[in-house]
C-alpha positions in Angstrom: 94.8 102.4 74.4 95.8 106.0 73.4 98.6 108.1 74.7 96.2 110.4 76.5 94.7 107.4 78.5 98.2 106.7 79.7 98.8 110.4 80.3 95.5 110.5 82.5 96.8 107.5 84.5 100.5 108.4 84.6 100.5 109.5 88.3 99.1 106.1 89.1 101.9 104.3 87.1 104.4 106.4 89.0 102.8 105.6 92.4 103.1 101.9 91.4 106.8 102.4 90.6 107.2 104.4 93.9 105.9 101.4 95.9 108.7 99.2 94.8 111.7 101.6 94.3 112.0 105.4 95.0 115.0 105.8 92.9 113.2 104.5 89.8 110.4 106.8 90.6 112.8 109.7 90.7 114.3 108.6 87.2 110.8 108.6 85.5 109.3 111.5 87.4 110.6 114.3 84.8 109.7 112.1 81.7 107.3 113.6 79.4 105.0 111.0 77.4 105.8 112.0 73.9 104.4 109.2 71.9 102.5 105.8 72.1 102.1 103.8 68.8 99.9 101.1 70.5 103.2 99.1 71.5 106.0 101.6 72.1 105.8 104.2 74.7 108.4 107.0 74.1 109.6 109.2 77.1 111.1 112.3 76.5 113.8 113.8 78.8 114.8 116.7 76.7 113.5 119.1 79.5 115.6 117.7 82.2 118.7 116.5 80.4 119.5 114.4 83.5 120.3 111.2 81.6 123.0 112.6 79.4 126.7 112.2 79.9 128.5 109.7 81.9 125.7 108.9 84.3 124.5 105.8 82.4 124.3 102.6 84.4 122.9 100.1 81.8 122.1 97.3 84.4 120.2 99.7 86.7 118.5 101.3 83.9 117.2 98.0 82.4 115.8 97.1 85.8 114.1 100.6 86.1 112.6 100.3 82.6 111.2 96.7 83.4 109.7 98.1 86.6 108.0 100.9 84.6 106.6 98.4 81.9 105.2 96.4 84.9 103.5 99.3 86.4 102.2 100.5 83.1 100.7 97.1 82.7 99.4 97.0 86.2 97.7 100.3 86.1 96.7 100.7 82.4 96.5 97.0 81.4 98.5 97.2 78.4 102.0 95.9 77.7 104.6 98.3 76.3 108.1 98.8 75.1 109.8 101.9 76.3 111.8 104.2 74.0 113.8 107.1 75.6 114.8 110.4 74.0 117.6 112.2 75.8 
């Protein structure tokens, strides 16, 4: 699968996340899909800057990332790891 294919289905991925958890949906809504090497999907938040500073909650973020990975697999049929750029 190529990055463009994931981009084409990104709204479906976000909809699948929204069905489970609206807060997680909000946290990924502003992400830009920066790269996909066949295994790692890189999300870029540089436009929003909302994940900087002291607002990091590792346990919650891990759960949100697992939800996103599950949604990508459900919609696109591919297992990915997630990398994030602040």
